[in-house]
C-alpha positions as CSV (number, residue, x, y, z in Angstrom):
1,X,103.8,-106.4,12.6
2,X,100.5,-106.5,13.9
3,X,100.6,-103.7,16.7
4,X,102.0,-100.5,14.0
5,X,99.6,-102.0,11.6
6,X,96.3,-101.9,13.8
7,X,98.0,-98.3,15.4
8,X,98.2,-97.2,11.3
9,X,94.8,-98.5,10.8
10,X,92.8,-97.0,13.6
11,X,94.9,-93.6,13.6
12,X,94.2,-93.1,10.1
13,X,90.7,-94.1,10.2
14,X,90.1,-91.6,13.3
15,X,91.6,-88.8,11.2
16,X,89.8,-89.4,7.5
17,X,86.1,-89.8,9.0
18,X,85.7,-86.2,10.2
19,X,83.9,-84.6,7.7
20,X,86.2,-82.5,5.2
21,X,86.2,-81.2,1.8
22,X,87.1,-84.4,0.2
23,X,84.7,-86.9,2.2
24,X,81.6,-84.2,0.8
25,X,82.8,-84.8,-2.6
26,X,83.2,-88.4,-2.5
27,X,79.6,-88.6,-0.6
28,X,78.3,-86.6,-3.2
29,X,79.8,-88.4,-6.1
30,X,78.4,-91.5,-4.5
31,X,75.0,-90.5,-4.3
32,X,75.0,-89.1,-8.0
33,X,76.5,-92.7,-8.9
34,X,78.9,-90.9,-11.3
35,X,83.0,-91.9,-11.5
36,X,82.5,-93.3,-7.9
37,X,85.2,-96.1,-9.0
38,X,87.6,-93.4,-10.1
39,X,87.2,-91.4,-7.2
40,X,87.6,-93.6,-4.3
41,X,90.9,-94.7,-6.1
42,X,92.0,-91.3,-6.4
43,X,91.5,-90.0,-2.9
44,X,92.8,-93.7,-1.5
45,X,95.9,-93.3,-3.7
46,X,96.6,-90.0,-3.0
47,X,96.6,-90.7,1.1
48,X,99.1,-93.7,0.4
49,X,101.5,-91.5,-1.4
50,X,100.9,-89.1,1.0
51,X,101.4,-91.5,4.0
52,X,104.5,-92.9,2.5
53,X,105.8,-89.4,2.0
54,X,105.4,-88.7,6.1
55,X,107.0,-92.2,6.8
56,X,110.1,-91.2,4.2
57,X,110.7,-88.0,6.6
58,X,108.8,-85.3,4.1
59,X,106.8,-84.4,7.3
60,X,110.0,-82.8,9.2
61,X,110.9,-80.9,5.8
62,X,107.2,-79.1,5.5
63,X,107.0,-78.2,9.1
64,X,110.6,-76.4,8.6
65,X,109.3,-74.9,5.3
66,X,107.0,-71.9,6.8
67,X,106.6,-70.2,3.0
68,X,105.9,-73.6,1.7
69,X,103.0,-73.6,4.6
70,X,102.1,-70.1,3.6
71,X,101.4,-70.6,0.0
72,X,99.6,-73.8,0.2
73,X,96.9,-72.6,2.9
74,X,96.6,-69.8,0.7
75,X,95.8,-71.8,-2.4
76,X,94.1,-74.3,-0.7
77,X,91.9,-71.9,0.9
78,X,91.5,-70.3,-2.3
79,X,90.0,-73.7,-4.2
80,X,88.0,-74.4,-1.2
81,X,86.2,-70.9,-1.6
82,X,85.2,-71.5,-4.9
83,X,84.1,-74.6,-4.4
84,X,81.8,-73.9,-1.5
85,X,80.3,-70.7,-3.6
86,X,79.3,-73.1,-6.4
87,X,77.4,-75.6,-3.7
88,X,75.9,-72.4,-2.0
89,X,74.5,-71.3,-5.7
90,X,73.3,-75.0,-6.5
91,X,71.5,-74.8,-3.2
92,X,70.1,-71.1,-3.8
93,X,68.8,-72.1,-6.8
94,X,66.0,-74.5,-7.1
95,X,66.0,-74.5,-10.8
96,X,69.5,-76.2,-10.9
97,X,67.9,-79.4,-9.7
98,X,65.0,-81.2,-11.4
99,X,63.4,-84.6,-11.0
100,X,66.5,-86.7,-11.0
101,X,68.3,-85.8,-7.9
102,X,71.9,-86.2,-9.7
103,X,71.1,-83.1,-12.0
104,X,73.5,-82.4,-14.6
105,X,76.2,-85.1,-15.2
106,X,79.9,-83.9,-14.1
107,X,82.4,-85.2,-16.9
108,X,85.2,-87.6,-15.8
109,X,87.6,-84.9,-16.3
110,X,85.9,-82.2,-14.2
111,X,85.5,-85.0,-11.5
112,X,89.0,-86.3,-11.8
113,X,90.3,-82.5,-11.4
114,X,88.1,-81.9,-8.5
115,X,89.1,-85.1,-6.5
116,X,92.8,-84.4,-7.2
117,X,92.5,-80.5,-6.1
118,X,90.3,-81.4,-3.2
119,X,93.1,-83.5,-2.1
120,X,96.5,-82.2,-3.2
121,X,95.6,-78.6,-2.6
122,X,94.2,-79.1,1.3
123,X,96.6,-78.2,3.6
124,X,94.7,-80.5,6.1
125,X,95.5,-83.6,4.3
126,X,99.2,-82.9,4.4
127,X,99.0,-82.1,8.3
128,X,97.3,-85.3,8.8
129,X,99.1,-87.5,6.4
130,X,102.9,-86.2,6.3
131,X,103.1,-84.7,9.2
132,X,101.1,-86.1,11.6
133,X,100.7,-89.9,10.5
134,X,104.6,-89.6,9.3
135,X,105.7,-88.1,12.9
136,X,103.7,-90.9,14.8
137,X,104.4,-93.9,12.1
138,X,108.6,-92.9,12.4
139,X,108.0,-93.8,16.0
140,X,107.9,-97.5,15.3
141,X,111.4,-98.0,14.1
142,X,111.2,-101.0,11.6
143,X,107.3,-101.0,11.9
144,X,107.0,-98.0,10.5
145,X,105.7,-99.4,7.3
146,X,103.5,-101.4,8.7
147,X,101.9,-98.9,10.2
148,X,101.8,-96.6,6.6
149,X,100.0,-99.6,5.5
150,X,97.6,-100.0,8.2
151,X,96.5,-96.2,7.5
152,X,96.5,-96.6,4.0
153,X,94.1,-99.6,4.4
154,X,92.0,-97.2,6.5
155,X,91.7,-94.8,3.9
156,X,91.0,-97.5,1.4
157,X,88.0,-99.2,3.7
158,X,86.8,-95.3,4.3
159,X,86.9,-94.3,0.7
160,X,85.4,-97.5,-0.6
161,X,82.3,-97.4,2.0
162,X,81.4,-93.8,1.7
163,X,81.8,-93.4,-2.4
164,X,79.8,-96.8,-2.9
165,X,77.8,-97.2,0.2
166,X,76.4,-93.7,0.3
167,X,73.7,-95.6,-2.6
168,X,71.9,-96.3,0.0
169,X,71.2,-92.7,1.0
170,X,69.8,-92.6,-2.8
171,X,65.9,-92.9,-1.9
172,X,66.5,-89.7,0.5
173,X,68.1,-87.5,-1.8
174,X,65.2,-88.5,-4.8
175,X,63.7,-85.5,-3.1
176,X,65.5,-82.2,-4.6
177,X,65.1,-80.6,-0.9
178,X,67.5,-82.8,0.2
179,X,70.1,-82.3,-2.4
180,X,69.5,-78.6,-1.8
181,X,70.4,-79.2,2.3
182,X,73.6,-81.5,1.1
183,X,74.9,-78.6,-1.1
184,X,74.3,-76.2,1.7
185,X,76.0,-78.2,3.9
186,X,78.9,-78.8,1.7
187,X,78.7,-74.9,1.3
188,X,79.6,-74.5,5.0
189,X,81.9,-77.2,5.5
190,X,84.2,-75.6,2.4
191,X,84.0,-72.2,3.7
192,X,84.4,-73.1,7.3
193,X,87.7,-75.1,6.4
194,X,88.9,-72.1,4.3
195,X,88.6,-69.5,6.9
196,X,90.4,-71.8,9.2
197,X,93.2,-72.1,7.3
198,X,93.4,-68.3,6.5
199,X,92.8,-67.5,10.0
200,X,95.7,-69.8,10.7
201,X,98.4,-67.8,9.0
């Protein structure tokens, strides 16, 4: 029980900590202190669902469905490009940021839709959770669900720390220039991931 649990926790954390679209959005919302609980819950729950689907064997099905992978890649690339361009525009326009580093508030609906899209339209999420974690977890036989639980706990721990812990960086982001740099980095990450998805076709 303990071995697959710790293996799932370690591998889950190693995959999720890498900077990506999802993490960049959680960080930004955490710094803004906007709907953080909702965002953390959506990201962690989505990961848990995808990990469970991988353990059930959906990973092998997705690997075999070449057309589905192409559709998901194109859709994900389009969304990430759109989000990256929006971040680049925010970074390029000083007027878009005022003395309040949070800027214009994001509605709960927009935050939820964005979190869902960054998770479910991102093929890298499927490759990491469904295919990779699902494939490795299956090797633990009867302990595969403990492996899945460990990976899901890693996701919960990471998103909670990132979302609620990012407020410790708030003094740094009290200056508008810091927000411009963050938005510029987010734009580079989003567009870079989108390009890698299209190049992988």
